[in-house]
VOBA-1610 file (N, C-alpha, C; in pm, whole numbers, padded with zeros to 5 digits, always signed):
BEGIN
Met+11132+08979+11892Met+11208+08881+11968Met+11207+08748+11899Thr+11323+08689+11883Thr+11335+08553+11833Thr+11406+08470+11939Gln+11340+08368+11989Gln+11396+08285+12095Gln+11463+08165+12031Asp+11598+08164+12032Asp+11671+08057+11965Asp+11728+07957+12064Arg+11678+07956+12187Arg+11724+07862+12288Arg+11603+07817+12369Pro+11607+07694+12425Pro+11492+07648+12503Pro+11482+07724+12636Phe+11361+07740+12683Phe+11343+07800+12815Phe+11376+07696+12922Thr+11445+07742+13027Thr+11485+07652+13136Thr+11427+07695+13270Leu+11375+07817+13279Leu+11321+07867+13405Leu+11203+07959+13378Ala+11096+07940+13455Ala+10983+08032+13453Ala+10973+08100+13589Val+10985+08233+13589Val+10965+08312+13710Val+10823+08367+13703Ile+10737+08321+13792Ile+10594+08348+13782Ile+10547+08421+13908Asp+10477+08529+13887Asp+10420+08607+13997Asp+10313+08525+14070Met+10283+08569+14193Met+10180+08500+14271Met+10047+08575+14266Ala+10027+08677+14352Ala+09897+08745+14361Ala+09855+08804+14227Gly+09739+08762+14178Gly+09687+08811+14052Gly+09729+08729+13931Thr+09830+08643+13949Thr+09879+08560+13838Thr+09852+08412+13863Thr+09895+08364+13978Thr+09868+08225+14016Thr+09772+08217+14135Val+09755+08330+14205Val+09675+08331+14328Val+09568+08440+14320Asp+09445+08404+14354Asp+09334+08499+14365Asp+09318+08532+14513Glu+09355+08652+14550Glu+09349+08692+14691Glu+09227+08776+14723Gly+09137+08792+14627Gly+09020+08875+14650Gly+09060+09020+14673Ala+09004+09082+14775Ala+09032+09223+14804Ala+09120+09240+14927Leu+09195+09136+14964Leu+09274+09143+15087Leu+09377+09256+15083Gln+09442+09273+14967Gln+09546+09375+14958Gln+09489+09515+14978Glu+09378+09543+14913Glu+09317+09676+14925Glu+09270+09702+15068Glu+09215+09599+15131Glu+09169+09614+15270Glu+09288+09643+15361Ala+09397+09568+15345Ala+09515+09589+15429Ala+09576+09727+15405Phe+09577+09770+15279Phe+09631+09901+15246Phe+09548+10012+15312Thr+09417+09998+15305Thr+09328+10097+15366Thr+09352+10105+15516Arg+09360+09991+15580Arg+09380+09990+15726Arg+09517+10047+15763Ala+09618+10017+15682Ala+09751+10069+15711Ala+09752+10222+15702Leu+09686+10277+15601Leu+09682+10422+15587Leu+09602+10487+15699Thr+09483+10435+15726Thr+09398+10498+15827Thr+09460+10489+15967Ser+09533+10382+15993Ser+09596+10369+16125Ser+09713+10465+16142His+09756+10528+16032His+09865+10625+16039His+09816+10764+16001Gly+09685+10789+16023Gly+09633+10925+16013Gly+09586+10970+15877Val+09583+10879+15778Val+09533+10917+15646Val+09389+10868+15635Ala+09294+10958+15656Ala+09153+10921+15666Ala+09092+10892+15529Gln+09002+10793+15526Gln+08929+10764+15403Gln+08846+10885+15362Gly+08837+10906+15230Gly+08760+11018+15179Gly+08839+11145+15160Thr+08961+11149+15215Thr+09044+11268+15197Thr+09117+11261+15064Glu+09164+11377+15019Glu+09240+11382+14893Glu+09366+11298+14903Ala+09432+11301+15019Ala+09556+11224+15036Ala+09528+11075+15024Phe+09418+11030+15087Phe+09384+10888+15080Phe+09355+10846+14936Thr+09277+10926+14865Thr+09243+10894+14726Thr+09367+10888+14639Ser+09457+10984+14656Ser+09580+10988+14577Ser+09669+10869+14607Met+09683+10835+14735Met+09769+10723+14774Met+09713+10590+14724Thr+09582+10575+14734Thr+09519+10452+14687Thr+09533+10437+14536Ala+09519+10546+14463Ala+09534+10542+14317Ala+09676+10502+14280Tyr+09773+10556+14353Tyr+09914+10521+14325Tyr+09938+10373+14352Ala+09884+10322+14462Ala+09903+10181+14495Ala+09844+10091+14387Arg+09729+10130+14331Arg+09669+10049+14225Arg+09753+10052+14098Arg+09806+10171+14066Arg+09890+10183+13946Arg+10017+10101+13957Thr+10067+10086+14078Thr+10197+10021+14098Thr+10182+09880+14156Met+10066+09820+14138Met+10047+09682+14185Met+10159+09594+14130Gly+10210+09507+14215Gly+10322+09421+14177Gly+10454+09472+14227Thr+10461+09603+14253Thr+10581+09662+14310Thr+10591+09625+14457Ser+10712+09607+14507Ser+10733+09583+14649Ser+10656+09686+14730Lys+10577+09640+14828Lys+10498+09733+14908Lys+10588+09830+14985Glu+10704+09786+15027Glu+10794+09878+15096Glu+10833+09994+15005Leu+10860+09966+14877Leu+10891+10073+14783Leu+10772+10167+14766Val+10651+10110+14763Val+10531+10193+14749Val+10518+10289+14867Phe+10535+10237+14987Phe+10520+10323+15105Phe+10634+10423+15117Arg+10753+10387+15072Arg+10864+10483+15071Arg+10834+10599+14977His+10762+10570+14869His+10724+10676+14775His+10615+10765+14837Leu+10523+10706+14909Leu+10409+10780+14962Leu+10441+10861+15087Phe+10540+10815+15164Phe+10575+10883+15289Phe+10721+10926+15282Ala+10743+11056+15289Ala+10879+11110+15274Ala+10970+11067+15388Asp+10913+11047+15505Asp+10991+11008+15622Asp+11010+10856+15622Thr+11135+10810+15611Thr+11161+10666+15597Thr+11111+10585+15716Pro+11137+10625+15841Pro+11084+10546+15953Pro+10931+10531+15949Thr+10861+10638+15909Thr+10716+10630+15897Thr+10677+10532+15787Ala+10744+10540+15672Ala+10714+10448+15562Ala+10732+10303+15604Leu+10840+10275+15676Leu+10865+10138+15721Leu+10761+10093+15823Asp+10717+10186+15907Asp+10615+10155+16007Asp+10482+10124+15939Val+10446+10203+15838Val+10322+10177+15764Val+10331+10042+15693Asn+10447+10012+15637Asn+10464+09884+15569Asn+10448+09767+15667Arg+10503+09782+15787Arg+10487+09676+15888Arg+10340+09657+15924Thr+10269+09769+15937Thr+10125+09760+15967Thr+10053+09688+15854Phe+10085+09725+15729Phe+10023+09659+15614Phe+10045+09508+15620Glu+10168+09465+15645Glu+10200+09322+15648Glu+10126+09251+15760Gln+10119+09314+15877Gln+10050+09252+15990Gln+09901+09238+15962Val+09841+09343+15907Val+09697+09337+15875Val+09671+09234+15766Tyr+09756+09233+15663Tyr+09736+09138+15555Tyr+09744+08994+15606Asp+09842+08968+15692Asp+09857+08832+15745Asp+09735+08792+15828Thr+09680+08887+15903Thr+09559+08859+15981Thr+09442+08827+15889Leu+09424+08907+15785Leu+09317+08882+15688Leu+09337+08750+15615Leu+09462+08721+15583Leu+09493+08596+15513Leu+09459+08475+15600Ala+09494+08482+15728Ala+09464+08372+15818Ala+09313+08353+15834Arg+09239+08465+15829Arg+09094+08459+15850Arg+09020+08414+15725His+09060+08466+15608His+08982+08444+15487His+09048+08348+15388Gly+09179+08336+15392Gly+09249+08251+15297Gly+09251+08309+15157Val+09313+08239+15067Val+09317+08276+14925Val+09286+08153+14842Gln+09264+08175+14712Gln+09234+08066+14621Gln+09333+08068+14505Pro+09363+07951+14448Pro+09446+07953+14328Pro+09368+08005+14209Ile+09435+08072+14117Ile+09373+08099+13987Ile+09336+07964+13926Pro+09213+07946+13878Pro+09173+07816+13824Pro+09272+07764+13719Gly+09321+07644+13743Gly+09412+07580+13649Gly+09559+07616+13668Ala+09591+07706+13764Ala+09729+07752+13779Ala+09822+07638+13821Glu+09778+07558+13917Glu+09865+07449+13964Glu+09892+07351+13852Glu+09790+07318+13776Glu+09809+07225+13664Glu+09904+07282+13559Ala+09895+07415+13536Ala+09984+07477+13438Ala+10129+07475+13486Ile+10149+07499+13615Ile+10285+07493+13670Ile+10343+07352+13656Leu+10260+07253+13686Leu+10307+07114+13673Leu+10337+07081+13527Ala+10258+07134+13434Ala+10284+07111+13291Ala+10416+07175+13249Leu+10446+07294+13301Leu+10574+07359+13270Leu+10689+07277+13325Arg+10672+07223+13444Arg+10777+07139+13502Arg+10796+07011+13419Asp+10685+06953+13374Asp+10693+06834+13289Asp+10765+06865+13159Ala+10756+06992+13114Ala+10823+07033+12990Ala+10971+07064+13013Gly+11017+07049+13136Gly+11159+07066+13165Gly+11199+07199+13226Leu+11102+07286+13256Leu+11134+07416+13314Leu+11141+07407+13467Lys+11234+07478+13525Lys+11231+07502+13668Lys+11136+07618+13695Ile+11080+07621+13816Ile+10978+07720+13850Ile+11021+07800+13972Cys+11012+07932+13961Cys+11027+08020+14075Cys+10898+08100+14091Leu+10837+08095+14209Leu+10720+08176+14240Leu+10768+08301+14311Ala+10730+08418+14258Ala+10781+08546+14307Ala+10669+08631+14362Thr+10702+08715+14461Thr+10602+08801+14523Thr+10663+08932+14566Gly+10577+09032+14587Gly+10620+09158+14645Gly+10594+09163+14794Phe+10533+09056+14849Phe+10509+09048+14992Phe+10636+09007+15066Gly+10629+09008+15199Gly+10739+08960+15280Gly+10743+08808+15285Arg+10852+08754+15340Arg+10871+08609+15343Arg+10762+08539+15423His+10726+08592+15539His+10625+08526+15622His+10491+08518+15548Thr+10454+08628+15482Thr+10327+08630+15408Thr+10332+08532+15291Gln+10443+08530+15218Gln+10455+08437+15107Gln+10442+08292+15154Asn+10507+08260+15266Asn+10497+08123+15318Asn+10355+08089+15362Met+10286+08188+15421Met+10146+08164+15460Met+10059+08133+15338Ile+10079+08208+15230Ile+10001+08184+15108Ile+10032+08045+15051Leu+10160+08013+15042Leu+10198+07882+14988Leu+10143+07768+15073Ala+10152+07783+15205Ala+10104+07679+15295Ala+09952+07664+15285Ser+09881+07777+15274Ser+09735+07769+15269Ser+09685+07701+15142Leu+09764+07709+15036Leu+09728+07645+14909Leu+09784+07504+14896Gly+09868+07463+14990Gly+09935+07333+14979Gly+10041+07333+14870Trp+10105+07450+14850Trp+10201+07467+14741Trp+10346+07473+14786Met+10375+07435+14909Met+10512+07451+14959Met+10616+07376+14874Gly+10578+07268+14812Gly+10672+07193+14729Gly+10645+07204+14580Leu+10556+07293+14543Leu+10515+07300+14403Leu+10624+07356+14313Ala+10694+07457+14360Ala+10798+07523+14280Ala+10937+07482+14327Asp+11035+07503+14240Asp+11174+07477+14278Asp+11224+07583+14376Leu+11163+07702+14371Leu+11212+07813+14450Leu+11099+07914+14467Ser+11094+07981+14582Ser+11005+08094+14601Ser+11088+08210+14653Leu+11063+08330+14600Leu+11144+08446+14637Leu+11056+08567+14665Cys+11101+08647+14763Cys+11038+08774+14796Cys+11146+08881+14795Pro+11111+09008+14805Pro+11212+09114+14795Pro+11329+09100+14893Ser+11301+09059+15017Ser+11411+09049+15114Ser+11510+08939+15079Asp+11469+08843+14997Asp+11561+08737+14954Asp+11660+08787+14850Ala+11619+08894+14779Ala+11696+08936+14661Ala+11765+09071+14678Gly+11720+09152+14772Gly+11777+09285+14790Gly+11675+09393+14762Arg+11612+09386+14643Arg+11508+09481+14606Arg+11395+09407+14537Gly+11275+09461+14553Gly+11161+09400+14486Gly+11142+09457+14347Arg+11038+09408+14279Arg+11005+09459+14147Arg+10963+09606+14158Pro+10990+09687+14057Pro+11029+09653+13919Pro+11180+09634+13898Tyr+11258+09631+14004Tyr+11400+09600+13988Tyr+11415+09453+13947Pro+11526+09417+13882Pro+11541+09281+13830Pro+11595+09181+13932Asp+11615+09222+14056Asp+11690+09142+14153Asp+11631+09003+14177Ile+11499+08992+14188Ile+11439+08862+14216Ile+11467+08764+14103Ile+11454+08810+13980Ile+11478+08723+13864Ile+11623+08680+13859Leu+11713+08774+13880Leu+11857+08741+13874Leu+11897+08651+13990Thr+11834+08670+14106Thr+11861+08580+14219Thr+11816+08439+14187Ala+11702+08424+14120Ala+11655+08291+14080Ala+11751+08227+13981Val+11803+08306+13888Val+11900+08254+13790Val+12022+08197+13861Leu+12072+08270+13959Leu+12190+08224+14032Leu+12158+08104+14120Ala+12046+08111+14191Ala+12012+08005+14286Ala+11984+07872+14218Leu+11928+07878+14097Leu+11891+07756+14026Leu+11992+07717+13919Asp+12106+07787+13917Asp+12217+07753+13828Asp+12175+07755+13681Ile+12104+07862+13644Ile+12062+07881+13505Ile+12179+07942+13428Glu+12213+07886+13314Glu+12332+07930+13241Glu+12313+08061+13168Asp+12192+08089+13122Asp+12170+08205+13035Asp+12037+08268+13072Val+12040+08395+13113Val+11916+08462+13152Val+11818+08472+13036Arg+11868+08460+12914Arg+11778+08463+12799Arg+11693+08338+12787Ser+11722+08236+12869Ser+11637+08117+12871Ser+11532+08125+12981Val+11514+08245+13037Val+11416+08266+13144Val+11288+08326+13085Leu+11175+08273+13128Leu+11042+08323+13096Leu+10986+08389+13222Val+10937+08512+13209Val+10876+08583+13321Val+10729+08605+13291Ala+10643+08575+13388Ala+10498+08593+13368Ala+10437+08664+13487Gly+10349+08761+13459Gly+10283+08833+13567Gly+10168+08916+13517Asp+10088+08965+13613Asp+09968+09043+13579Asp+09989+09192+13589Thr+10110+09236+13629Thr+10133+09380+13648Thr+10249+09429+13562Thr+10249+09560+13539Thr+10359+09619+13463Thr+10492+09602+13535Ser+10490+09602+13668Ser+10615+09584+13744Ser+10677+09448+13717Asp+10594+09344+13706Asp+10646+09211+13675Asp+10722+09213+13542Leu+10662+09278+13443Leu+10719+09276+13309Leu+10840+09367+13298Ile+10836+09481+13363Ile+10952+09571+13363Ile+11071+09500+13427Ala+11048+09429+13536Ala+11156+09355+13601Ala+11215+09251+13506Gly+11128+09183+13433Gly+11176+09084+13336Gly+11259+09145+13227Arg+11214+09260+13174Arg+11290+09329+13071Arg+11427+09372+13124Arg+11427+09428+13244Arg+11553+09477+13301Arg+11651+09363+13329Ala+11597+09245+13360Ala+11683+09130+13387Ala+11740+09069+13260Gly+11680+09100+13143Gly+11725+09040+13018Gly+11661+08907+12988Ala+11541+08882+13045Ala+11472+08755+13022Ala+11440+08735+12875Gly+11433+08609+12834Gly+11405+08578+12695Gly+11264+08608+12653Ala+11169+08607+12747Ala+11031+08641+12716Ala+10964+08693+12843Val+10880+08794+12826Val+10796+08843+12937Val+10652+08837+12891Ile+10569+08771+12971Ile+10431+08742+12933Ile+10336+08805+13033Gly+10243+08886+12984Gly+10141+08944+13068Gly+10019+08854+13073Val+09949+08857+13186Val+09824+08781+13199Val+09715+08875+13250Leu+09590+08844+13217Leu+09480+08935+13242Leu+09391+08895+13359Thr+09447+08822+13455Thr+09370+08780+13572Thr+09392+08870+13692Gly+09465+08981+13674Gly+09498+09062+13788Gly+09480+09211+13767Ala+09583+09288+13797Ala+09571+09432+13815Ala+09564+09514+13687His+09642+09477+13584His+09660+09569+13472His+09602+09516+13342Ser+09567+09609+13255Ser+09501+09578+13128Ser+09602+09539+13021Glu+09550+09486+12911Glu+09639+09449+12801Glu+09718+09568+12748Pro+09658+09686+12722Pro+09740+09799+12675Pro+09852+09835+12773Glu+09822+09832+12903Glu+09925+09863+13002Glu+10037+09760+12998Leu+10003+09634+12988Leu+10103+09528+12983Leu+10186+09536+12855Arg+10121+09570+12744Arg+10194+09587+12618Arg+10295+09701+12629Arg+10253+09812+12687Arg+10343+09927+12701Arg+10462+09894+12791Ala+10442+09801+12884Ala+10551+09762+12974Ala+10647+09664+12910Gly+10617+09620+12786Gly+10711+09534+12715Gly+10669+09391+12697Ala+10541+09358+12717Ala+10496+09220+12704Ala+10521+09166+12564Asp+10578+09047+12556Asp+10592+08977+12428Asp+10461+08916+12385Ala+10378+08881+12484Ala+10244+08829+12457Ala+10161+08857+12580Val+10029+08866+12561Val+09936+08882+12672Val+09833+08770+12661Leu+09821+08690+12767Leu+09733+08574+12769Leu+09618+08597+12864Pro+09503+08530+12841Pro+09391+08543+12934Pro+09428+08506+13077Ser+09512+08403+13092Ser+09562+08365+13224Ser+09693+08289+13205Met+09763+08265+13318Met+09890+08193+13307Met+09868+08047+13269Cys+09743+08002+13274Cys+09714+07864+13234Cys+09745+07841+13087Gly+09756+07949+13009Gly+09790+07934+12867Gly+09939+07925+12840Leu+10022+07935+12943Leu+10168+07933+12920Leu+10217+07803+12856Pro+10176+07685+12904Pro+10225+07563+12839Pro+10190+07558+12691Gln+10066+07596+12657Gln+10026+07594+12516Gln+10102+07700+12436Trp+10127+07815+12497Trp+10202+07920+12429Trp+10342+07871+12393Leu+10404+07800+12486Leu+10537+07745+12459Leu+10531+07638+12350Gln+10435+07548+12361Gln+10424+07439+12266Gln+10397+07488+12125Ser+10327+07601+12114Ser+10289+07652+11982Ser+10399+07738+11920Gly+10512+07748+11986Gly+10619+07832+11933Gly+10588+07979+11949Gly+10510+08014+12052Gly+10469+08152+12072Gly+10585+08247+12090Ala+10696+08198+12147Ala+10810+08286+12169Ala+10864+08341+12039Ala+10867+08258+11936Ala+10919+08303+11808Ala+10822+08394+11734Ala+10692+08371+11760Ala+10590+08446+11686Ala+10550+08576+11753Ser+10590+08596+11877Ser+10537+08709+11953Ser+10580+08844+11899Asp+10685+08848+11819Asp+10728+08974+11758Asp+10614+09042+11683Gln+10528+08960+11622Gln+10422+09016+11538Gln+10322+09097+11620His+10317+09072+11752His+10214+09134+11834His+10269+09245+11922Arg+10398+09273+11917Arg+10454+09373+12003Arg+10435+09512+11946Thr+10407+09606+12034Thr+10391+09743+11990Thr+10527+09807+11973Pro+10539+09918+11896Pro+10669+09980+11877Pro+10737+10023+12006Ser+10658+10053+12109Ser+10716+10100+12234Ser+10742+09990+12334Ala+10718+09863+12296Ala+10725+09753+12391Ala+10861+09738+12453Gly+10966+09775+12383Gly+11099+09759+12439Gly+11140+09871+12531Thr+11057+09972+12545Thr+11091+10087+12630Thr+11051+10057+12773Val+11149+10063+12863Val+11125+10031+13003Val+11118+10161+13083Pro+11005+10191+13145Pro+10993+10313+13224Pro+11092+10315+13339Ser+11134+10433+13380Ser+11225+10444+13494Ser+11145+10433+13623Met+11214+10395+13730Met+11153+10385+13861Met+11206+10498+13947Lys+11119+10591+13985Lys+11163+10704+14065Lys+11162+10667+14213
//
């Protein structure tokens, strides 16, 4: 990849990338499954939990639609997940990834617009932003219902491009801790997709999903841009980095 235009927008994931939520997601997932008859310790529970971990970053509704063949049941489990997560969030709160707010402000100072993206619902996203005092931090925040489909589909990124009047999707930088974040960026045609190691997936997994670079955390994004990392990242990409897995 050679980036011959300045970046104008950064679409940055929340949980695992800018936000440390602890184990709230796993707890909510467990409660959602057990409340719908999938007991802990069973083969079904183990299989479903493993799938959820592999697909971290994907819209939870898509995850439950995959796990439950009956659509009404899948939607009901998703509603339970959201309700439990919101209760846990109100009780325990979340923390920012150290230095994330400062990095976002540095990107804004460098002239980039910021979109914070999530696979959660709108109410949950607003609760997280409010708890961190981040309601005005970004130019835009988007969740799957705002865009039509969640990650790994490109809808959230393309919605941000339209909403923020970005002229060229190749001037968009996408950053996240999961393969779904990066696949969505590739599918949208973003100029760079950057993996970070503060969340769900490992460097090899992020590389296979198409990462142009993998950073210890998103706090390195301003320095990566300043150092001309976009132009140099070709040297670090694996031969399969441009291959985008299909979403079944």
